[in-house]
Structure formats: C-alpha cells, structure tokens
C-alpha positions as CSV (number, residue, x, y, z in Angstrom):
1,M,-174.0,1.9,-46.6
2,R,-170.8,3.1,-45.1
3,L,-170.3,2.6,-41.7
4,A,-168.3,6.1,-40.7
5,N,-167.2,4.9,-36.9
6,G,-167.2,1.7,-37.4
7,I,-169.1,-1.0,-35.3
8,V,-169.5,-0.8,-31.6
9,L,-168.7,-4.2,-30.2
10,E,-169.7,-5.8,-26.6
11,K,-166.7,-7.2,-25.7
12,E,-167.7,-9.8,-23.2
13,A,-170.3,-11.2,-25.3
14,T,-168.3,-10.7,-28.5
15,F,-164.9,-12.3,-27.0
16,G,-165.1,-13.7,-24.2
17,E,-162.1,-13.9,-22.4
18,L,-158.8,-12.3,-23.8
19,K,-155.3,-13.8,-23.2
20,F,-152.3,-11.5,-24.5
21,S,-150.5,-13.3,-26.9
22,A,-147.2,-11.3,-28.6
23,L,-146.9,-7.7,-30.9
24,R,-147.9,-8.8,-34.2
25,R,-146.5,-5.8,-36.1
26,E,-145.8,-1.9,-36.0
27,V,-147.6,0.3,-39.0
28,R,-145.2,3.3,-39.6
29,I,-146.2,6.4,-41.3
30,Q,-145.5,7.3,-44.9
31,N,-142.9,9.9,-46.1
32,E,-144.8,12.6,-48.9
33,D,-141.8,10.8,-51.2
34,G,-143.3,7.3,-50.1
35,T,-140.2,6.0,-48.0
36,V,-141.5,4.4,-45.0
37,S,-140.5,6.7,-41.8
38,E,-139.9,5.6,-38.4
39,E,-142.2,7.2,-36.8
40,V,-145.3,4.3,-36.0
41,K,-148.7,5.1,-36.8
42,E,-150.5,1.9,-34.6
43,R,-149.0,-1.4,-33.3
44,T,-151.5,-4.3,-33.8
45,Y,-151.3,-7.2,-31.2
46,D,-152.3,-11.1,-31.2
47,L,-154.8,-11.7,-28.7
48,K,-156.4,-15.2,-27.8
49,S,-160.4,-14.8,-27.7
50,K,-162.0,-17.4,-26.2
51,G,-165.4,-16.1,-27.5
52,Q,-164.4,-16.4,-30.7
53,G,-162.4,-19.6,-30.1
54,R,-159.3,-18.6,-31.7
55,M,-156.4,-15.5,-32.2
56,I,-157.8,-12.0,-33.4
57,Q,-156.0,-8.7,-34.1
58,V,-156.3,-6.1,-32.4
59,S,-154.5,-2.3,-34.0
60,I,-154.4,0.6,-31.0
61,P,-152.6,3.7,-31.6
62,A,-148.7,4.4,-31.7
63,S,-149.9,7.1,-29.0
64,V,-150.4,4.0,-26.4
65,P,-147.2,2.7,-24.7
66,L,-145.9,-0.4,-26.6
67,K,-147.6,-3.2,-24.6
68,E,-145.5,-5.9,-23.4
69,F,-147.6,-8.4,-21.1
70,D,-146.5,-12.1,-20.4
71,Y,-147.7,-14.9,-22.5
72,N,-151.5,-15.8,-21.6
73,A,-151.6,-13.0,-19.2
74,R,-155.3,-11.6,-19.4
75,V,-156.4,-8.5,-20.7
76,E,-159.0,-6.4,-21.8
77,I,-159.9,-4.2,-24.6
78,I,-161.3,-0.5,-23.8
79,N,-163.6,0.7,-26.5
80,P,-163.6,-1.8,-29.1
81,I,-164.9,-1.3,-32.6
82,A,-165.2,-3.7,-36.1
83,D,-164.6,-2.1,-39.2
84,T,-163.9,-3.3,-43.4
85,V,-161.8,-2.2,-45.8
86,A,-163.1,-2.9,-49.2
87,T,-160.5,-3.9,-52.0
88,A,-162.5,-3.8,-55.8
89,T,-161.7,-6.9,-58.0
90,F,-163.4,-8.0,-61.3
91,R,-166.0,-9.8,-59.7
92,G,-166.8,-7.2,-57.1
93,A,-164.9,-6.4,-54.5
94,D,-162.9,-8.5,-51.2
95,I,-163.7,-7.6,-47.8
96,N,-161.6,-7.1,-44.6
97,W,-162.6,-6.9,-40.8
98,Y,-160.2,-5.5,-38.6
99,I,-160.5,-4.6,-34.9
100,K,-159.4,-1.7,-33.3
101,A,-159.1,-0.2,-29.5
102,D,-157.9,2.9,-27.8
103,D,-155.7,0.3,-25.4
104,I,-155.6,-3.0,-24.0
105,I,-155.0,-3.4,-20.6
106,L,-154.0,-6.1,-17.9
107,A,-157.5,-7.6,-16.4
108,K,-158.3,-6.4,-13.1
109,D,-157.4,-10.4,-11.6
110,S,-154.0,-10.2,-13.6
111,S,-150.8,-8.7,-12.1
112,T,-148.1,-9.8,-14.4
113,F,-146.6,-7.7,-16.7
114,R,-143.3,-8.6,-18.6
115,N,-140.0,-7.1,-17.9
116,Q,-141.0,-5.8,-14.4
117,P,-138.5,-5.9,-11.8
118,P,-138.4,-8.2,-8.8
119,K,-139.8,-7.1,-5.5
120,K,-136.9,-5.9,-3.5
121,E,-137.0,-7.5,-0.1
122,P,-136.8,-5.0,2.7
123,A,-133.4,-4.8,4.3
124,K,-132.6,-6.5,7.8
C-alpha cells in the first residue's frame, strides 16, 4: 500500500503542546554534477512534544523564512503529515517515519520571538 499524500495528523491529539527547541538541519539541493548547492530545499526543526513525551523533528519548505523563536516558545505546526521512507535491506526493509508541515508559527498565547528588537520608550 502506498500513501501518496502521507497520513494527515490530528495535531492536538498527536503532539499536544509543542515547544520550540532549535534548527536541526538544512537540506540542500544537489547539483547535476552531484555536488551540493547553496540552495536550501527544506529545514528541519526540533520541537518538544508533550503528547509524544519526547523531541520530534518537523520539516518545512525552504520557501518559509527561517524560524528563530525563543527556546521553549510555544508553537503550532500548520498542516502536519506523517510519511515514510523505506530502504531495502538484506532481511526486508528499514522504514523511517518523518513529519512535514507547511509552517511552524508561534502559538496564539505565545509572544516571544528571538532577536526581536526591544520596544522603544516614547520620548518625553
């Protein structure tokens, strides 16, 4: 069986509260000659998932600007799906699960954003 569009997830039930940890890696596009280009294809972030009880990795397209939220800022993932990659082995296949989303945004009740300039006091 093939799931062409992955498995759509109920994010609240599956992940619970999510907190931002860090950028894990950037996947770059490969040139025709096999070398790695400077163009980023997608970025993978580490998020703490209360529902899973562990860190999860979520990949979003490079067309979405780099996320630089404060550590432990509450976040939401937009349109998450789970999918697999299978690699044939001598004894069958190894299956790896991964999570992709359209975006990672601050939760509605979270207002922290790293590198945000301090608010200026009005001149008196």
